[in-house]
MDAnalysis code that builds the backbone (N, CA, C; Angstrom):
import MDAnalysis as mda
import numpy as np

u = mda.Universe.empty(663, n_residues=221, atom_resindex=np.repeat(np.arange(221), 3), trajectory=True)
u.add_TopologyAttr("name", ["N", "CA", "C"] * 221)
u.add_TopologyAttr("resid", np.arange(1, 222))
u.add_TopologyAttr("resname", ["MET", "SER", "GLU", "ALA", "ILE", "GLN", "GLY", "LEU", "ASP", "LEU", "HIS", "ARG", "SER", "PHE", "GLY", "ASP", "VAL", "ALA", "ILE", "LYS", "HIS", "THR", "GLU", "SER", "LYS", "PHE", "ASN", "GLY", "VAL", "GLN", "ILE", "ILE", "SER", "GLY", "LYS", "GLU", "HIS", "GLN", "GLU", "ASN", "ALA", "ILE", "SER", "PHE", "GLY", "TYR", "ARG", "SER", "LEU", "PHE", "ASN", "ASN", "LEU", "ILE", "VAL", "HIS", "PHE", "LYS", "GLY", "SER", "GLY", "ASN", "THR", "LEU", "THR", "ILE", "ASP", "ARG", "HIS", "CYS", "ARG", "LEU", "SER", "GLY", "ARG", "PHE", "VAL", "PHE", "ASP", "GLY", "ASP", "ASP", "GLN", "ASN", "ILE", "THR", "ILE", "GLU", "SER", "ASN", "THR", "SER", "PHE", "GLU", "GLY", "VAL", "HIS", "LEU", "LEU", "ALA", "SER", "GLU", "GLY", "ALA", "HIS", "ILE", "LYS", "ILE", "GLY", "ALA", "ASP", "CYS", "MET", "PHE", "SER", "TYR", "GLY", "ILE", "GLU", "ILE", "ARG", "ASN", "SER", "ASP", "SER", "HIS", "GLY", "ILE", "TYR", "ASP", "LEU", "LYS", "THR", "LYS", "LYS", "ARG", "ILE", "ASN", "PHE", "SER", "GLU", "ASP", "ILE", "GLN", "ILE", "GLY", "ASN", "HIS", "VAL", "TRP", "LEU", "GLY", "MET", "GLY", "VAL", "SER", "VAL", "LEU", "PRO", "GLY", "VAL", "ARG", "ILE", "ALA", "ASP", "GLY", "CYS", "ILE", "VAL", "GLY", "MET", "LYS", "ALA", "VAL", "VAL", "THR", "LYS", "GLY", "LEU", "THR", "GLN", "LYS", "ASN", "ALA", "VAL", "TYR", "ALA", "GLY", "ILE", "PRO", "ALA", "LYS", "LYS", "ILE", "ARG", "ASP", "ASP", "VAL", "VAL", "TRP", "SER", "ARG", "TYR", "LYS", "GLY", "ASP", "ASP", "PHE", "PRO", "GLN", "GLU", "VAL", "ILE", "ASP", "ARG", "LEU", "GLU", "ALA", "TYR", "GLU", "ASN"])
u.atoms.positions = np.array([
    [-35.308, 94.308, 15.824],
    [-35.166, 95.251, 14.593],
    [-34.723, 96.441, 15.182],
    [-33.418, 96.843, 14.807],
    [-32.733, 98.095, 15.260],
    [-33.107, 99.370, 14.484],
    [-33.367, 99.066, 13.359],
    [-33.496, 100.400, 12.476],
    [-34.905, 101.045, 12.739],
    [-35.023, 102.312, 12.704],
    [-36.312, 103.077, 12.806],
    [-36.989, 102.912, 11.300],
    [-38.361, 102.668, 11.461],
    [-39.042, 102.636, 10.160],
    [-40.212, 103.692, 10.379],
    [-40.125, 104.590, 9.525],
    [-41.095, 105.717, 9.579],
    [-42.552, 105.205, 9.465],
    [-43.331, 105.759, 10.343],
    [-44.729, 105.342, 10.535],
    [-44.904, 103.984, 11.176],
    [-44.057, 103.282, 11.655],
    [-44.258, 102.082, 12.351],
    [-43.648, 102.134, 13.782],
    [-44.556, 101.694, 14.616],
    [-44.095, 101.922, 16.120],
    [-44.018, 100.598, 16.678],
    [-43.060, 100.337, 17.555],
    [-42.966, 99.114, 18.359],
    [-43.356, 99.436, 19.823],
    [-43.855, 98.364, 20.292],
    [-44.612, 98.441, 21.722],
    [-43.350, 98.538, 22.604],
    [-43.563, 99.252, 23.822],
    [-42.461, 99.487, 24.738],
    [-42.121, 98.172, 25.365],
    [-42.707, 97.086, 25.399],
    [-42.282, 95.871, 25.891],
    [-42.004, 95.032, 24.899],
    [-41.464, 95.432, 23.785],
    [-41.352, 94.804, 22.527],
    [-40.360, 93.535, 22.641],
    [-40.768, 92.448, 22.065],
    [-39.881, 91.080, 22.164],
    [-39.326, 91.007, 20.895],
    [-38.761, 89.651, 20.638],
    [-38.121, 89.371, 19.499],
    [-39.002, 89.110, 18.408],
    [-38.892, 90.156, 17.315],
    [-39.779, 90.002, 16.104],
    [-38.734, 90.465, 15.000],
    [-38.295, 89.481, 13.999],
    [-37.676, 89.867, 12.947],
    [-38.570, 90.556, 11.877],
    [-38.256, 91.779, 11.326],
    [-38.943, 92.481, 10.285],
    [-38.321, 92.701, 9.015],
    [-39.030, 92.328, 7.878],
    [-38.365, 92.606, 6.499],
    [-39.357, 93.608, 5.827],
    [-38.837, 94.415, 4.951],
    [-39.841, 95.184, 4.187],
    [-38.825, 95.659, 3.018],
    [-39.575, 95.915, 1.761],
    [-38.790, 96.325, 0.731],
    [-39.937, 97.425, 0.040],
    [-39.384, 98.843, 0.301],
    [-40.149, 99.952, -0.333],
    [-41.508, 100.006, 0.064],
    [-42.028, 99.341, 1.386],
    [-43.371, 99.398, 1.954],
    [-43.410, 100.556, 2.693],
    [-44.665, 101.155, 2.635],
    [-45.028, 102.548, 3.401],
    [-46.051, 102.176, 4.476],
    [-45.760, 103.033, 5.650],
    [-46.505, 102.686, 6.953],
    [-47.075, 103.973, 7.337],
    [-48.028, 103.821, 7.927],
    [-48.912, 105.076, 8.454],
    [-49.778, 104.681, 9.684],
    [-49.208, 104.801, 10.972],
    [-50.036, 104.405, 12.051],
    [-49.962, 102.903, 12.312],
    [-48.842, 102.251, 11.960],
    [-48.735, 100.868, 12.193],
    [-48.043, 100.486, 13.444],
    [-48.489, 99.680, 14.324],
    [-48.069, 99.255, 15.620],
    [-47.769, 97.745, 15.579],
    [-46.699, 97.286, 16.202],
    [-46.368, 95.888, 16.407],
    [-46.212, 95.711, 18.086],
    [-47.013, 94.810, 18.399],
    [-47.034, 94.553, 19.828],
    [-46.502, 93.091, 20.195],
    [-45.653, 93.111, 21.033],
    [-44.871, 91.680, 21.501],
    [-44.412, 91.680, 22.838],
    [-44.657, 91.021, 23.618],
    [-44.183, 90.970, 25.137],
    [-42.595, 90.479, 24.957],
    [-41.873, 90.838, 25.968],
    [-40.623, 90.367, 25.820],
    [-40.314, 88.794, 26.034],
    [-41.285, 88.316, 26.507],
    [-41.301, 86.616, 26.655],
    [-41.471, 85.963, 25.500],
    [-42.084, 86.843, 24.369],
    [-42.403, 86.214, 23.056],
    [-41.169, 86.255, 22.159],
    [-40.702, 85.029, 21.612],
    [-39.512, 85.031, 20.896],
    [-39.869, 84.366, 19.522],
    [-38.893, 84.714, 18.367],
    [-38.767, 84.218, 17.298],
    [-40.099, 84.287, 16.421],
    [-40.701, 85.527, 16.487],
    [-41.826, 85.898, 15.690],
    [-41.207, 86.741, 14.414],
    [-41.810, 86.646, 13.160],
    [-41.469, 87.191, 12.015],
    [-42.441, 87.990, 11.276],
    [-42.232, 89.081, 10.624],
    [-43.058, 89.757, 9.799],
    [-42.319, 90.078, 8.479],
    [-42.900, 89.734, 7.232],
    [-42.308, 90.080, 5.968],
    [-43.424, 91.042, 5.273],
    [-43.249, 92.298, 5.209],
    [-44.089, 93.215, 4.523],
    [-43.681, 93.346, 3.121],
    [-44.830, 93.276, 2.198],
    [-44.477, 92.891, 0.962],
    [-43.998, 94.215, 0.151],
    [-43.436, 94.050, -0.890],
    [-42.857, 95.107, -1.887],
    [-43.872, 96.041, -2.320],
    [-43.549, 97.151, -2.044],
    [-44.489, 98.454, -2.277],
    [-45.893, 98.286, -2.042],
    [-46.109, 97.699, -0.610],
    [-47.380, 97.392, -0.031],
    [-47.491, 98.711, 0.832],
    [-48.824, 99.138, 1.026],
    [-49.163, 100.109, 2.096],
    [-49.848, 99.827, 3.140],
    [-49.613, 100.203, 4.232],
    [-50.153, 99.794, 5.560],
    [-50.706, 100.945, 6.364],
    [-51.919, 101.049, 6.656],
    [-52.564, 102.181, 7.363],
    [-53.391, 101.629, 8.671],
    [-52.876, 102.237, 9.746],
    [-53.686, 101.934, 10.944],
    [-53.930, 100.472, 11.237],
    [-52.764, 99.835, 11.072],
    [-52.579, 98.460, 11.263],
    [-52.091, 97.978, 12.575],
    [-52.627, 97.009, 13.317],
    [-51.880, 96.507, 14.594],
    [-51.554, 95.129, 14.227],
    [-50.328, 94.752, 14.694],
    [-50.024, 93.236, 14.803],
    [-49.625, 92.973, 16.128],
    [-50.341, 92.017, 16.600],
    [-50.102, 91.551, 18.075],
    [-49.798, 90.127, 18.217],
    [-48.497, 90.012, 18.806],
    [-48.076, 88.628, 18.892],
    [-48.350, 88.369, 20.463],
    [-49.060, 87.376, 20.865],
    [-49.232, 86.841, 21.995],
    [-48.691, 85.317, 22.274],
    [-47.560, 85.144, 21.771],
    [-46.966, 83.781, 21.613],
    [-45.646, 83.926, 20.895],
    [-44.882, 82.752, 20.612],
    [-43.656, 82.899, 19.923],
    [-43.736, 81.731, 18.510],
    [-42.893, 82.085, 17.653],
    [-42.590, 81.188, 16.637],
    [-43.665, 81.504, 15.601],
    [-44.388, 82.643, 15.602],
    [-45.388, 83.044, 14.448],
    [-44.794, 83.871, 13.391],
    [-45.609, 83.731, 12.220],
    [-44.988, 84.403, 10.927],
    [-46.193, 85.145, 10.263],
    [-45.913, 86.360, 9.993],
    [-46.882, 86.983, 9.033],
    [-46.211, 87.405, 7.644],
    [-46.678, 86.840, 6.634],
    [-46.097, 86.914, 5.444],
    [-47.165, 87.802, 4.621],
    [-46.724, 88.923, 4.002],
    [-47.715, 89.704, 3.208],
    [-46.871, 89.914, 1.661],
    [-47.545, 89.645, 0.767],
    [-46.925, 89.687, -0.630],
    [-46.877, 90.989, -1.200],
    [-46.439, 91.249, -2.343],
    [-46.213, 92.598, -3.002],
    [-47.709, 93.332, -3.302],
    [-47.527, 94.617, -3.222],
    [-48.720, 95.575, -3.786],
    [-49.977, 95.414, -2.978],
    [-49.924, 95.139, -1.758],
    [-50.995, 95.048, -0.864],
    [-51.526, 96.372, -0.278],
    [-52.561, 96.616, 0.001],
    [-53.093, 97.561, 0.898],
    [-53.914, 97.334, 2.054],
    [-53.412, 97.422, 3.393],
    [-53.928, 96.721, 4.386],
    [-54.189, 97.636, 5.446],
    [-55.299, 97.521, 6.177],
    [-55.576, 98.151, 7.588],
    [-56.432, 97.210, 8.380],
    [-56.188, 97.175, 9.722],
    [-57.022, 96.416, 10.693],
    [-56.135, 95.965, 11.925],
    [-56.366, 94.746, 12.327],
    [-55.701, 94.077, 13.535],
    [-55.488, 92.638, 13.184],
    [-54.296, 92.277, 13.443],
    [-53.823, 90.822, 13.045],
    [-53.325, 90.237, 14.414],
    [-53.954, 89.415, 15.025],
    [-53.379, 88.689, 16.568],
    [-53.236, 87.374, 16.293],
    [-51.951, 87.040, 16.860],
    [-51.367, 85.763, 16.961],
    [-51.628, 85.337, 18.372],
    [-52.467, 84.503, 18.807],
    [-52.866, 84.039, 20.117],
    [-52.307, 82.716, 20.321],
    [-51.084, 82.500, 20.719],
    [-50.374, 81.182, 20.894],
    [-49.083, 81.119, 19.977],
    [-48.556, 79.946, 19.935],
    [-47.340, 79.714, 19.183],
    [-47.578, 79.030, 17.844],
    [-46.549, 79.334, 17.035],
    [-46.403, 78.621, 15.845],
    [-47.535, 78.729, 14.901],
    [-48.223, 80.010, 14.706],
    [-49.196, 80.106, 13.760],
    [-48.615, 81.008, 12.525],
    [-49.162, 80.827, 11.450],
    [-49.003, 81.587, 10.140],
    [-50.030, 82.146, 9.767],
    [-50.033, 83.580, 9.292],
    [-50.967, 84.295, 8.510],
    [-50.408, 84.649, 7.198],
    [-50.679, 84.263, 6.105],
    [-50.200, 84.644, 4.802],
    [-51.184, 85.294, 3.922],
    [-50.855, 86.530, 3.415],
    [-51.774, 87.417, 2.506],
    [-50.913, 87.557, 1.240],
    [-51.682, 87.102, 0.118],
    [-50.883, 87.103, -1.095],
    [-51.026, 88.455, -1.873],
    [-50.475, 88.673, -3.142],
    [-50.182, 89.951, -3.741],
    [-51.506, 90.668, -4.197],
    [-51.490, 91.972, -4.163],
    [-52.535, 92.823, -4.672],
    [-53.942, 92.726, -3.966],
    [-53.892, 92.314, -2.726],
    [-54.934, 92.141, -1.753],
    [-55.308, 93.448, -0.838],
    [-56.408, 93.982, -0.755],
    [-56.852, 95.036, 0.021],
    [-57.749, 94.842, 1.197],
    [-57.305, 95.441, 2.257],
    [-58.231, 95.306, 3.462],
    [-58.597, 96.685, 4.013],
    [-60.040, 97.045, 3.979],
    [-60.282, 98.426, 4.398],
    [-60.445, 98.311, 6.036],
    [-60.610, 97.298, 6.758],
    [-60.566, 97.185, 8.159],
    [-60.892, 95.704, 8.610],
    [-59.840, 94.926, 8.731],
    [-60.051, 93.358, 8.893],
    [-59.350, 92.988, 10.224],
    [-59.938, 92.290, 11.063],
    [-59.547, 91.623, 12.347],
    [-59.250, 90.196, 11.937],
    [-58.035, 89.794, 11.977],
    [-57.561, 88.464, 11.815],
    [-57.097, 87.780, 13.086],
    [-57.682, 86.556, 13.483],
    [-57.186, 85.952, 14.787],
    [-56.587, 84.571, 14.358],
    [-55.423, 84.419, 14.630],
    [-54.778, 82.841, 14.493],
    [-54.532, 82.439, 15.852],
    [-54.983, 81.045, 16.129],
    [-54.726, 80.594, 17.572],
    [-54.586, 79.128, 17.382],
    [-53.869, 78.735, 18.588],
    [-53.709, 77.162, 18.722],
    [-52.886, 76.500, 17.706],
    [-52.072, 77.129, 17.014],
    [-51.352, 76.469, 15.794],
    [-52.207, 76.439, 14.692],
    [-53.368, 76.870, 14.422],
    [-53.872, 76.904, 13.092],
    [-53.625, 78.234, 12.339],
    [-53.702, 78.070, 11.115],
    [-53.334, 79.043, 10.199],
    [-54.298, 79.885, 9.369],
    [-53.966, 81.022, 8.673],
    [-54.947, 81.713, 7.950],
    [-54.168, 82.089, 6.516],
    [-54.761, 81.706, 5.355],
    [-54.093, 81.954, 4.208],
    [-55.052, 82.620, 3.441],
    [-54.768, 83.807, 2.790],
    [-55.680, 84.506, 1.994],
    [-55.138, 84.755, 0.727],
    [-55.796, 84.539, -0.506],
    [-55.262, 84.650, -1.719],
    [-54.845, 86.114, -2.375],
    [-54.727, 86.063, -3.706],
    [-54.150, 87.196, -4.225],
    [-55.469, 87.915, -4.862],
    [-55.206, 89.296, -4.833],
    [-56.207, 90.182, -5.440],
    [-57.766, 89.979, -4.910],
    [-57.557, 89.914, -3.437],
    [-58.896, 89.967, -2.779],
    [-59.364, 91.414, -2.308],
    [-60.433, 91.533, -1.958],
    [-60.919, 92.933, -1.613],
    [-61.981, 92.610, -0.386],
    [-61.419, 93.261, 0.864],
    [-62.319, 92.872, 1.957],
    [-62.624, 94.409, 2.373],
    [-63.897, 94.432, 2.694],
    [-64.231, 95.731, 3.224],
    [-64.154, 96.109, 4.612],
    [-64.969, 96.769, 5.515],
    [-64.734, 97.217, 7.002],
    [-65.457, 96.203, 7.534],
    [-65.085, 96.168, 8.898],
    [-65.599, 95.461, 9.984],
    [-65.626, 93.875, 9.697],
    [-64.558, 93.527, 9.022],
    [-64.451, 92.076, 8.789],
    [-63.958, 91.218, 9.811],
    [-64.533, 90.095, 10.320],
    [-63.955, 89.285, 11.318],
    [-63.515, 87.843, 10.629],
    [-62.271, 87.459, 10.754],
    [-61.768, 86.205, 10.192],
    [-61.003, 85.739, 11.428],
    [-61.611, 84.535, 12.016],
    [-60.942, 83.939, 13.162],
    [-61.001, 82.346, 13.104],
    [-59.888, 81.703, 13.211],
    [-59.881, 80.316, 13.198],
    [-60.013, 79.706, 14.682],
    [-60.414, 80.541, 15.666],
    [-60.734, 79.965, 16.838],
    [-61.863, 80.590, 17.607],
    [-62.484, 80.028, 18.418],
    [-63.643, 80.636, 19.301],
    [-63.096, 81.264, 20.405],
    [-61.848, 81.296, 20.812],
    [-61.139, 81.846, 21.820],
    [-61.537, 81.279, 23.245],
    [-62.563, 80.424, 23.286],
    [-62.968, 79.851, 24.546],
    [-63.411, 78.565, 24.253],
    [-63.236, 77.458, 25.356],
    [-63.527, 76.092, 25.237],
    [-65.136, 75.697, 25.313],
    [-65.422, 74.865, 24.418],
    [-66.981, 74.368, 24.609],
    [-66.656, 72.825, 24.718],
    [-67.341, 72.266, 25.725],
    [-67.303, 70.753, 26.147],
    [-68.507, 69.993, 26.138],
    [-68.367, 68.750, 25.761],
    [-69.509, 67.937, 25.695],
    [-69.776, 67.466, 27.258],
    [-71.164, 67.775, 27.493],
    [-71.446, 67.190, 28.980],
    [-71.190, 65.751, 29.273],
    [-71.408, 64.885, 28.287],
    [-71.473, 63.415, 28.509],
    [-70.061, 62.852, 28.439],
    [-69.321, 63.369, 27.584],
    [-67.853, 62.763, 27.416],
    [-66.968, 63.605, 28.089],
    [-67.256, 64.841, 28.525],
    [-66.282, 65.750, 29.191],
    [-65.113, 66.200, 28.305],
    [-65.308, 65.944, 26.931],
    [-64.356, 66.355, 25.922],
    [-64.598, 67.684, 25.319],
    [-63.458, 68.204, 24.958],
    [-63.686, 69.677, 24.114],
    [-64.219, 69.421, 22.749],
    [-64.960, 70.197, 22.245],
    [-65.483, 69.796, 20.829],
    [-65.265, 71.048, 19.865],
    [-64.665, 72.190, 20.220],
    [-64.310, 73.326, 19.389],
    [-62.891, 73.518, 19.156],
    [-62.206, 72.834, 18.499],
    [-60.901, 73.053, 18.256],
    [-60.648, 74.034, 17.025],
    [-59.644, 74.783, 17.277],
    [-59.205, 75.816, 16.148],
    [-58.857, 74.986, 14.792],
    [-59.333, 75.575, 13.681],
    [-59.038, 75.066, 12.350],
    [-58.640, 76.138, 11.425],
    [-57.652, 75.590, 10.437],
    [-57.160, 76.591, 9.246],
    [-58.309, 77.135, 8.725],
    [-58.044, 78.269, 8.090],
    [-58.892, 79.121, 7.203],
    [-58.181, 79.388, 6.030],
    [-58.760, 79.110, 4.846],
    [-58.154, 79.402, 3.541],
    [-59.104, 79.989, 2.722],
    [-59.020, 81.225, 2.212],
    [-59.662, 82.036, 1.295],
    [-58.865, 82.149, -0.106],
    [-59.677, 81.865, -1.156],
    [-58.911, 81.813, -2.503],
    [-58.619, 83.118, -3.116],
    [-58.275, 83.278, -4.424],
    [-57.834, 84.335, -4.918],
    [-59.124, 85.065, -5.648],
    [-59.024, 86.572, -5.546],
    [-60.189, 87.365, -6.225],
    [-61.428, 87.135, -5.340],
    [-61.380, 87.102, -4.258],
    [-62.649, 86.979, -3.410],
    [-62.977, 88.399, -2.630],
    [-64.252, 88.732, -2.886],
    [-64.789, 90.166, -2.256],
    [-65.594, 89.745, -1.092],
    [-65.159, 90.272, 0.215],
    [-65.964, 89.991, 1.225],
    [-66.701, 91.557, 1.588],
    [-67.863, 91.509, 1.510],
    [-68.612, 92.702, 1.952],
    [-68.531, 93.302, 3.538],
    [-69.128, 94.397, 3.673],
    [-68.914, 94.929, 5.013],
    [-69.565, 93.960, 6.085],
    [-68.894, 93.920, 7.102],
    [-69.352, 93.017, 8.173],
    [-69.268, 91.752, 8.240],
    [-68.600, 91.118, 7.151],
    [-68.537, 89.516, 7.185],
    [-67.801, 88.935, 8.173],
    [-68.354, 87.764, 8.534],
    [-67.491, 87.019, 9.630],
    [-67.258, 85.573, 9.011],
    [-65.891, 85.087, 9.191],
    [-65.493, 83.950, 8.687],
    [-65.047, 83.068, 9.827],
    [-65.531, 81.879, 9.986],
    [-65.134, 81.022, 11.238],
    [-64.321, 79.934, 10.992],
    [-63.814, 79.243, 12.014],
    [-62.935, 78.259, 11.880],
    [-63.229, 77.196, 10.703],
    [-61.987, 76.782, 10.183],
    [-62.371, 75.552, 9.290],
    [-62.843, 75.860, 7.782],
    [-63.264, 77.336, 7.570],
    [-63.792, 77.702, 6.407],
    [-62.625, 77.581, 5.198],
    [-63.183, 77.211, 4.003],
    [-62.560, 77.384, 2.761],
    [-63.453, 78.200, 1.774],
    [-63.029, 79.347, 1.189],
    [-63.859, 79.948, 0.270],
    [-63.185, 79.878, -1.015],
    [-63.904, 79.399, -2.110],
    [-63.302, 79.263, -3.474],
    [-62.949, 80.492, -4.325],
    [-62.121, 80.550, -5.286],
    [-61.695, 81.659, -6.043],
    [-63.055, 82.267, -6.653],
    [-62.927, 83.625, -6.706],
    [-63.713, 84.535, -7.490],
    [-65.144, 84.755, -6.576],
    [-65.223, 84.243, -5.486],
    [-66.560, 84.465, -4.734],
    [-66.733, 85.787, -4.336],
    [-68.189, 86.079, -4.132],
    [-68.523, 87.299, -3.549],
    [-69.381, 86.956, -2.195],
    [-69.040, 87.495, -1.056],
    [-69.797, 87.279, 0.279],
    [-70.527, 88.535, 0.595],
    [-71.941, 88.469, 0.654],
    [-72.617, 89.745, 0.935],
    [-72.466, 90.207, 2.353],
    [-72.676, 91.491, 2.351],
    [-72.645, 92.300, 3.726],
    [-73.227, 91.656, 5.061],
    [-72.412, 91.461, 5.999],
    [-72.785, 90.718, 7.345],
    [-73.128, 89.346, 7.221],
    [-72.762, 88.806, 6.105],
    [-72.920, 87.260, 6.177],
    [-72.089, 86.700, 7.367],
    [-72.431, 85.441, 7.670],
    [-71.656, 84.724, 8.686],
    [-71.214, 83.414, 7.881],
    [-70.054, 83.156, 7.693],
    [-69.617, 81.937, 6.846],
    [-69.161, 80.971, 7.833],
    [-69.976, 79.841, 7.945],
    [-69.764, 78.849, 8.930],
    [-69.122, 77.584, 8.300],
    [-69.291, 77.287, 7.085],
    [-68.612, 76.261, 6.410],
    [-68.242, 76.690, 4.979],
    [-67.388, 75.661, 4.338],
    [-66.776, 76.004, 3.121],
    [-67.872, 76.371, 2.100],
    [-67.389, 77.453, 1.117],
    [-68.107, 77.989, 0.083],
    [-67.250, 77.561, -1.180],
    [-67.701, 76.301, -1.627],
    [-66.942, 75.484, -2.559],
    [-67.019, 75.925, -3.942],
    [-68.106, 76.379, -4.432],
    [-68.307, 76.807, -5.912],
    [-67.743, 78.160, -6.049],
    [-66.786, 78.076, -7.191],
    [-66.111, 79.304, -7.562],
    [-67.088, 80.214, -8.506],
    [-66.545, 81.572, -8.363],
    [-67.524, 82.650, -8.964],
    [-68.888, 82.622, -8.686],
    [-69.348, 82.371, -7.423],
    [-70.539, 82.442, -7.002],
    [-70.754, 83.506, -5.949],
    [-72.028, 83.920, -5.637],
    [-72.400, 84.977, -4.599],
    [-73.225, 84.140, -3.457],
    [-72.718, 84.411, -2.262],
    [-73.194, 83.869, -0.985],
    [-73.584, 84.970, -0.047],
    [-74.680, 84.807, 0.483],
    [-75.085, 85.919, 1.551],
    [-75.858, 85.129, 2.643],
    [-76.096, 85.822, 3.900],
    [-77.024, 85.505, 4.756],
    [-76.344, 84.866, 6.057],
    [-77.134, 84.311, 7.102],
    [-76.619, 83.721, 8.285],
    [-77.462, 82.376, 8.531],
    [-76.617, 81.356, 8.312],
    [-75.310, 81.206, 7.712],
    [-75.273, 81.388, 6.312],
    [-74.086, 81.778, 5.681],
    [-74.054, 82.092, 4.303],
    [-74.366, 80.906, 3.310],
    [-75.222, 81.260, 2.344],
    [-75.643, 80.255, 1.374],
    [-75.768, 80.894, 0.100],
    [-75.627, 80.027, -1.053],
    [-75.350, 80.410, -2.281],
    [-76.757, 80.990, -2.813],
    [-76.509, 82.084, -3.472],
    [-77.569, 82.880, -3.959],
    [-77.622, 83.039, -5.508],
    [-76.354, 83.015, -6.075],
    [-76.242, 83.102, -7.518],
    [-75.001, 82.451, -8.108],
    [-75.044, 81.932, -9.328],
    [-73.893, 81.204, -10.011],
    [-73.239, 82.175, -11.061],
    [-72.059, 81.756, -11.376],
    [-71.321, 82.244, -12.710],
    [-71.452, 83.641, -12.729],
    [-70.708, 84.376, -11.724],
    [-70.507, 85.681, -11.742],
    [-68.854, 86.040, -11.767],
    [-68.634, 87.323, -12.088],
    [-67.303, 87.731, -12.009],
    [-67.314, 89.172, -11.466],
    [-66.452, 89.608, -10.585],
    [-66.635, 91.065, -10.051],
    [-65.208, 91.725, -10.441],
    [-65.395, 93.155, -10.442],
    [-64.184, 93.903, -10.822],
    [-64.343, 95.077, -9.741],
    [-62.966, 95.550, -9.432],
    [-62.993, 96.683, -8.495],
    [-63.375, 97.900, -9.279],
    [-63.762, 97.894, -10.503],
    [-64.146, 99.180, -11.297],
    [-65.416, 98.918, -11.794],
    [-66.333, 99.962, -11.696],
    [-67.606, 100.008, -12.220],
    [-67.501, 100.310, -13.675],
    [-68.318, 99.563, -14.583],
    [-68.169, 99.865, -15.997],
    [-69.185, 98.834, -16.726],
    [-69.554, 99.217, -17.818],
    [-70.351, 98.328, -18.591],
    [-69.671, 97.221, -19.440],
    [-68.385, 97.504, -19.649],
    [-67.597, 96.472, -20.410],
    [-67.248, 95.262, -19.546],
    [-67.504, 93.994, -19.965],
    [-67.012, 92.841, -19.322],
    [-65.751, 92.755, -18.897],
    [-65.232, 92.372, -17.583],
    [-63.855, 92.525, -17.128],
    [-63.081, 91.187, -17.543],
    [-62.768, 90.977, -18.819],
    [-62.081, 89.912, -19.275],
    [-60.686, 89.682, -18.623],
    [-60.205, 90.812, -18.056],
    [-58.752, 90.811, -17.602],
    [-58.857, 90.084, -16.228],
    [-60.057, 90.063, -15.475],
    [-60.279, 89.389, -14.192],
    [-60.199, 87.848, -14.592],
    [-61.109, 87.365, -15.493],
    [-61.097, 86.010, -15.979],
    [-59.582, 85.649, -16.280],
    [-58.895, 86.302, -16.973],
    [-57.487, 85.978, -17.401],
    [-56.391, 85.792, -16.053],
    [-56.685, 86.674, -15.086],
    [-55.970, 86.716, -14.069],
    [-56.120, 85.274, -13.191],
    [-57.610, 85.023, -13.022],
    [-57.983, 83.866, -12.345],
    [-57.550, 82.645, -12.963],
    [-57.453, 82.718, -14.169],
    [-56.671, 81.487, -14.938],
    [-55.352, 81.445, -14.790],
    [-54.690, 82.487, -14.758],
    [-53.203, 82.593, -14.476],
    [-52.953, 82.150, -13.097],
    [-53.689, 82.472, -12.103],
    [-53.519, 81.781, -10.771],
    [-53.473, 80.312, -10.571],
    [-54.353, 79.868, -11.384],
    [-54.563, 78.351, -11.500],
    [-53.250, 77.698, -12.104],
    [-52.470, 78.269, -12.911],
    [-51.387, 77.725, -13.674],
    [-50.127, 77.846, -13.019],
])
């Protein structure tokens, strides 16, 4: 990337990263990639805002795709080759660590709201082996988070997890397996369902947020 982008810094050993952006705003954004790492790509979404964000490529052939009107802070790490991280429109992160490793991907839906201290990692980063078979048992797995999902402060999401649309995950929960019921509240270690049939809104008020239901239905169509 030859042009300078205000608020975005490239690490001094910067490798081959293709960067696209349209009317995005950057404040304290760093992209790190060694010279040996090639063919990585970032697409920053239309009119999105990025504050105190680090994107670290530790491999080649990785892609970060961010849709329009997002507001993101945190650290995104690609540990290995050929991983994709996708974040859909109108999603906000206050402080999120994403780790994509060993060819496994992370996909986050539209209109999600993630608080501070969130860990989403599709790898354990170290091998675990069965003593009898001598074979590894903890492989990296894709993570998929649906539309309009709220993760409270300090939530951890582990490899292979799927979270359904409209869910709320309570503070410091650890999500170890799929949260499959839409519009439900989950909490605890490991995360378990504690309430059905809810809908959440970014704004406090007494009126039922029918517009949220309408958006969720539109995402399905």
